[in-house]
N, C-alpha and C positions, 0 to 999 in steps of 0.2 A: 469704132464698130458699134453697129446695132445688133448685140446679141439678146436673142430672145431668153427670159429666165421661165421655166416651168411653172404653171400656177402653184401658187400656195394652197395650202388645206385650207384655209380661211374662203379663199376665191373659190375652189372649188366647192365648199358646204354651202356659200352664197348662192351660186348657179345652180346646184342642185334645189336648195330650198325656193328659189323662183320658179323652177320649172314645176314642181310640187305644186307651190300656191297656184299657179297660173291653171293648171290642170283641174285642183279642187275649184277654185274659184268659177271656173267656166262650167262645170257639173252643177255647183249649187246654185249658178245663176240660171241654169236650164230648168229648172223646178218641173221638168216632165217625168212622166213614167216611164217613158221608155226613149230610145235613142237608136238611131242606126250608126253602126261603126264598120271599119272594115279591119280585118284582123288577117295577115298575111294576105292572101288572094280571096279570101271570102268575105261578101257583106252579109251582115247579121242586123236584125233586128232584136234588140235586146231590152229588157226591163232594166229599170236602174234603183238599185237600194243604197241608198247615202243617208239614211237615217239610223239611229242606233236600233231602233226597233226593226226595220226595214232588214238591216245588215243580219240581226241575230236570228229572225225569222227566214230571212232567205227564199229557197222554194220549198221548206219542210210543207208537208201537208197538200201539196199539189199533185193530182193526178198526171199532169203533164205540164207544158208551158203554155198552153192555152194560145198557140199559133205563134209564138215569139221563137227565137232561137237561143236565148239562154238570159242570164241576168248578170249583170255588173255592177259588183259591189266597191262602193266610191268612197274611200276613208278620208278623213280629214287630213292625213298626213300618215306618211310611210309609215308601216308596222308589221311585225312579223305576224301576219293575217293568218292563224288556224280557221280551218275549215273542217266541220263534222256532219256527218249524215244524217241530224237529226230529223226524224218522223220523214224521212224522205222516201218516195214511192218508186222512184227511177233510178240508176246509176248515173253517174257523171264523170266528165272530165273536167277537170279544175284547172285553171290558168292564171298563173300570178303574174303582173304586169308592172313593170318598174316605173320610176320615176321618169325615164327616159322614152315611156310609152313601148316598151321591147319586151316581149315574153321572157321572164326570166327563170320560171320554172314550170312542170306540167305534171300532174298526177290523172292518169289514164284510167279508166273504166271504174272508177272509184264505187265500189258495193253499197247495197242498202246495210242497215244496221239496224236491227227490229230487237225491241224488248229491250234494251239496255238502258239502263239510268245514265243520266246526264254525264256522271263521272266515268262511266264506262266505256264513252264511246271513243274512237281513234280521233285524234286530231292530226289533220294533215297541214304541214307546213311548209312555206317556202324556203329557199335557200337564204334569203336575202329580205330585208323588209320592202314591203311594195306600199301604194298608194292604191291600186285597183287590183281585183280579182274576178274574173270571169269563168262562170260556171255554164258548162252547157252539156247536151245529153252523151252519155258515153258513145265514144266511135266517133266522135267529131277530129279528134287528133289524127287517129288512124287514116279517116277518110280522105280529109283534107291535107294531109302531110305538115301539118303545123309543127313549126319546131322552135327553140328557144332562139330568140335574135329577130324572130319575126315582129313586125310593128302594127300596133294599135292607132286607128285614127277615127275621129267622130267625120262623119259625113253629111252631106245633105240628103234629104228623102230622095231614094234613087228613083 
C-alpha cells in the first residue's frame, strides 16, 4: 500500500524557506524603484523599499505618494514587521503579506501621530512574521473589499 505520510516539520520549514528566498531574490534582482503588482482584484504601481534605510524611512515626510499607489516593504526574511507613523502626513492602510504572498493581516485607517518621540510612537504589528508589508492610502481596504487571504503577484507593466 502506498500510504502518504504527512510532511515533516523540517520539510515544511524547507518549503517555506525556499518560497521566501525566491520572493526575496526576485525583488533584490529587480533593483528598480517601483513595481506593478496585483493585490486581490487591484493593479497597483508601488514604490519598493528594500534596504534598511528605505524601510526605516518608508513614506515619512511625503505629502503624498507622488503618483504611485503605495509602498511595498521587502524584508530579507520573514519578521514581525512593526510599522510606525513616524513623520507621516497622511493616514494609511497597512497590509502584511505572508511568505505564501497572501494577506495575513490588515490595519485600516491608521492615523497620524505628530509631536511624539520615537519611543512614544504606536507600533502596529502583524499576527505573524512576514516578508512583505504594503502601505496604501487610508480607505483602500474598505474601497476595494481587500481581505485576509487575498493574493499578491508581481505583474508586467499593464
